[in-house]
N, C-alpha and C positions, 0 to 999 in steps of 0.2 A: 162502752164506746158512745160517743156523742152522735145523735141523729137529729136531723131537721125534717120534721114531718109537716107536709103541706096538705091541707084538705079544703075542698069546696063543700060548703054547706048552705042549706036554705037560710036566708036572711030573715030570721024570725026570733021573737023573744024567747029566752030560755035555752037556746041552742048552746051558747057558750057555757052556761051553767051545767048542762048535761055532760059536755066534754070534760070540764074540770072535775065534775063528780066522778066520772069514770076513772080518772087518774087517782084521785084521792081515795076512793073506795078500794083500790087495789094496791095502794101504798107506793105508787109511782110519783116521781117528782117532775114538775114542769119547770125547767130552768128559765125559759122565757116564752112569751106568748104575744103574738100580734094578730089582730083581727080587723078587717075593713071590708067594705062593700067592694064588689068587682065592677067590671064594665056592664054586667047584667045585674040590675038592681034587686033581683030576687035571690041572688047568691052572695055569700061572703066568702072570703078566703082567710083561712086561719093558718098561721105558721107557728109551730111550737117546737121548742128544742128540749130534748130529754136525753137521758143516758140510760144505757142498759145493754145487756147481751143481745145477741141476735134473736134468741128465743123470746126474751121480754119484748123486744120491738115487734116481733111477729104477733105476739099476743095483743099488744096495744093496737096494732093495725087491724086485727080481726075484730076487736071490741069496738073500735071507732066505726068500722064498716057496718056494724049491727045497729048503730044509732040511726033512727029514721031520718033525721035532718041531714045526715052526712051523705053527700052525693058521690064524692071520690076522695081517695086517700093515696098519697104518694110519699115515699121516703126519699127526699131529695138527696140524702147522703149516699144512696146507692148508685148515683151516676154523676155526670158533670153538672155542676150548678154554680150559680152566682149567689153570693150571700153578702148582705150588708146590714149594718146596724147604724142607728143615728144616736149621737150623744150631744147634749147641750151641757156645757161646763162653764160655770161662773168662777172666775179667778180674781184674786186681789191683784190690781195693777196700779201701782203707784210709783212715781219718780222714775228711777233708772230701770225698774223692772218692766215698764210698759213696752219698751223696744224689744227686750229679750222675749217677752211673751208673744208679741206680734211675730217675731222671727220663728219661734217654735210653732205657732199656728200655721205659718206659711210652709214650714218644712213638712208638716203632717197634712197639708192641703186642707186646713180648716179655714173657716171664715169667721171673722169677728162680726157678730150681728147686733151687739149692743155695747155701747161705751158710756161709762160714767167717769167722773173724776177719780174714782177709787176702784173700779172693776171693769173687766171685759167679760162678755158672754160669747163663747166660741161654739160654733156648730161644726161637728166633725162627722163624716160618714166613712164607713169601711168595715173591715172584718172586726170581730171582737178583739182579736189580738192586737190590731192596730190601735184601737181605742185604749186598750190596756197599756200599750207602750206609751201613748201620749200622757196618760195619767202618771206613769212611772217617771217620764221625763220632766214632768212639772214638779216643782217643789211642793210637797204636800201641805205646807203651811200657806201656800197661795190659793189652794183650792177651797172655794167657799161652798159650792153646791154642784152636784152632778146628777143628770137625768139621762137614762139610756132607754132605748125602745126595745131592745132585744132583737134577735135576728129576723130578717125577712129574706126569703130566698125564692129563686126561680130557676127552672131547668135551663141549661144552655142549648142553643141551637134549636133543633126541631122538637125538643122535648117540651111538650105542652100539657098543662093540666086543664083540661076542658071536659065538659059533660059529653 
């Protein structure tokens, strides 16, 4: 099963490396990983997506909690949460295709953020399945380049990840 694990950790060199090392040494895969500083400059928030049985996720959580830099670990998948991913996609846009691509971007609530005479760069945010659907809707011969951030997530309502 897919899990989104969010953790607060000390904002210091080598912390990301130790988390990645924990996963690789145990043969667990990280599907996506995002890390950034929080409103507290001494802390970073890491969001990672992984798959595994409940036993595997429990083991991952226990191992993460043992790392000195890790302050708090939460499996967002265990409750109500909001999840988003960012994608930048560059597509070939020439002649009559330009209007159709603009229409598709509008349907998916994307924004065209760069225009040249031969291409558009479109910014989309949403769930991974929404971004996958946009890629499927586009003619694969028009896609020139794709960059995705991976999932970021936050608990809904009163569910807060704080120290």
